[in-house]
C-alpha positions as semicolon CSV with decimal commas, in nm:
position;residue;x (nm);y (nm);z (nm)
1;X;1,402;-0,829;-14,235
2;X;1,187;-1,081;-14,402
3;X;0,837;-1,187;-14,293
4;X;0,955;-1,498;-14,115
5;X;1,201;-1,323;-13,880
6;X;0,925;-1,067;-13,812
7;X;0,679;-1,341;-13,709
8;X;0,953;-1,515;-13,484
9;X;1,019;-1,153;-13,315
10;X;0,661;-1,099;-13,263
11;X;0,590;-1,453;-13,154
12;X;0,861;-1,417;-12,868
13;X;0,742;-1,081;-12,774
14;X;0,384;-1,207;-12,743
15;X;0,543;-1,475;-12,517
16;X;0,695;-1,234;-12,297
17;X;0,382;-1,036;-12,259
18;X;0,182;-1,334;-12,167
19;X;0,456;-1,427;-11,933
20;X;0,457;-1,072;-11,782
21;X;0,072;-1,103;-11,750
22;X;0,091;-1,446;-11,573
23;X;0,355;-1,310;-11,340
24;X;0,146;-1,003;-11,270
25;X;-0,174;-1,225;-11,201
26;X;0,019;-1,454;-10,973
27;X;0,173;-1,149;-10,769
28;X;-0,187;-1,022;-10,736
29;X;-0,312;-1,350;-10,614
30;X;-0,033;-1,384;-10,358
31;X;-0,109;-1,025;-10,243
32;X;-0,474;-1,110;-10,209
33;X;-0,389;-1,433;-10,019
34;X;-0,158;-1,235;-9,786
35;X;-0,427;-0,975;-9,698
36;X;-0,689;-1,248;-9,669
37;X;-0,460;-1,428;-9,416
38;X;-0,408;-1,105;-9,208
39;X;-0,769;-1,038;-9,193
40;X;-0,849;-1,407;-9,082
41;X;-0,574;-1,394;-8,826
42;X;-0,719;-1,071;-8,682
43;X;-1,063;-1,207;-8,663
44;X;-0,928;-1,529;-8,502
45;X;-0,775;-1,316;-8,240
46;X;-1,073;-1,104;-8,191
47;X;-1,271;-1,413;-8,142
48;X;-1,041;-1,573;-7,890
49;X;-1,019;-1,238;-7,694
50;X;-1,395;-1,213;-7,681
51;X;-1,431;-1,573;-7,560
52;X;-1,169;-1,500;-7,281
53;X;-1,381;-1,198;-7,172
54;X;-1,693;-1,380;-7,160
55;X;-1,521;-1,688;-6,982
56;X;-1,380;-1,430;-6,732
57;X;-1,731;-1,273;-6,656
58;X;-1,868;-1,604;-6,596
59;X;-1,598;-1,700;-6,348
60;X;-1,649;-1,357;-6,169
61;X;-2,024;-1,447;-6,118
62;X;-1,949;-1,798;-6,004
63;X;-1,688;-1,647;-5,750
64;X;-1,937;-1,399;-5,626
65;X;-2,198;-1,674;-5,553
66;X;-1,941;-1,891;-5,387
67;X;-1,861;-1,603;-5,166
68;X;-2,217;-1,557;-5,081
69;X;-2,242;-1,932;-4,995
70;X;-1,943;-1,895;-4,789
71;X;-2,101;-1,629;-4,568
72;X;-2,407;-1,857;-4,527
73;X;-2,187;-2,164;-4,440
74;X;-2,010;-1,938;-4,189
75;X;-2,345;-1,814;-4,020
76;X;-2,455;-2,178;-4,003
77;X;-2,127;-2,305;-3,839
78;X;-2,136;-2,003;-3,596
79;X;-2,493;-2,088;-3,493
80;X;-2,380;-2,437;-3,422
81;X;-2,047;-2,361;-3,263
82;X;-1,954;-2,018;-3,124
83;X;-1,583;-2,134;-3,144
84;X;-1,590;-2,177;-3,504
85;X;-1,281;-1,998;-3,652
86;X;-1,325;-2,076;-4,033
87;X;-1,206;-2,324;-4,288
88;X;-1,094;-2,372;-4,644
89;X;-1,391;-2,521;-4,824
90;X;-1,319;-2,700;-5,150
91;X;-1,611;-2,760;-5,391
92;X;-1,561;-3,020;-5,668
93;X;-1,668;-2,936;-6,015
94;X;-1,951;-3,207;-6,010
95;X;-2,093;-3,056;-5,702
96;X;-2,106;-2,707;-5,876
97;X;-2,211;-2,858;-6,203
98;X;-1,913;-2,686;-6,382
99;X;-1,603;-2,766;-6,549
100;X;-1,384;-2,643;-6,267
101;X;-1,340;-2,667;-5,894
102;X;-1,383;-2,366;-5,654
103;X;-1,241;-2,294;-5,320
104;X;-1,365;-2,060;-5,028
105;X;-1,165;-1,953;-4,757
106;X;-1,363;-1,849;-4,440
107;X;-1,179;-1,656;-4,147
108;X;-1,377;-1,575;-3,838
109;X;-1,237;-1,335;-3,589
110;X;-1,373;-1,224;-3,238
111;X;-1,416;-0,855;-3,224
112;X;-1,232;-0,706;-2,907
113;X;-1,484;-0,550;-2,673
114;X;-1,777;-0,713;-2,854
115;X;-1,775;-1,082;-2,753
116;X;-2,119;-1,133;-2,926
117;X;-1,993;-1,023;-3,251
118;X;-1,772;-1,197;-3,518
119;X;-1,576;-1,047;-3,810
120;X;-1,632;-1,291;-4,097
121;X;-1,399;-1,265;-4,409
122;X;-1,468;-1,476;-4,705
123;X;-1,248;-1,507;-5,016
124;X;-1,372;-1,733;-5,308
125;X;-1,174;-1,846;-5,600
126;X;-1,324;-1,981;-5,920
127;X;-1,164;-2,190;-6,079
128;X;-0,935;-2,304;-5,827
129;X;-0,616;-2,228;-6,030
130;X;-0,303;-2,011;-5,920
131;X;-0,312;-1,777;-6,211
132;X;-0,629;-1,806;-6,420
133;X;-0,923;-1,734;-6,177
134;X;-1,167;-1,491;-6,063
135;X;-1,167;-1,382;-5,686
136;X;-1,459;-1,232;-5,491
137;X;-1,414;-1,130;-5,127
138;X;-1,681;-1,013;-4,864
139;X;-1,654;-0,923;-4,518
140;X;-1,932;-0,879;-4,265
141;X;-2,005;-0,844;-3,904
142;X;-2,214;-1,119;-3,762
143;X;-2,417;-1,109;-3,441
144;X;-2,405;-1,414;-3,239
145;X;-2,725;-1,559;-3,083
146;X;-2,730;-1,549;-2,694
């Protein structure tokens, strides 16, 4: 072999090595992007889950206060009318100062053998949605004023 054929062989071998290096670098870059994507998606899922948890806690607090308000409403209505049997009370979002509506169901029952007492059951849902909501229930016995 003469010098020119050696130079050609070493040149093509050098090109192959450079091509292999570029391929390896490209492979490493793709793996790094894939790992970064998996980490990003995991963080995104955690963030969404945390947001839902906080939202659910806020809804539960609002439902609790709506139930308390329902009991106060029932007490006021019973004081005004002993025949009050309850109602479904819809609260619009603007009245609550929130994004969602709420609903409070009030049921009043006369207690047998105790005509001066009423069993009041209150169930509050916030928001007023069939699946995504928090529900809080309370039940008390109220003494009627003579």
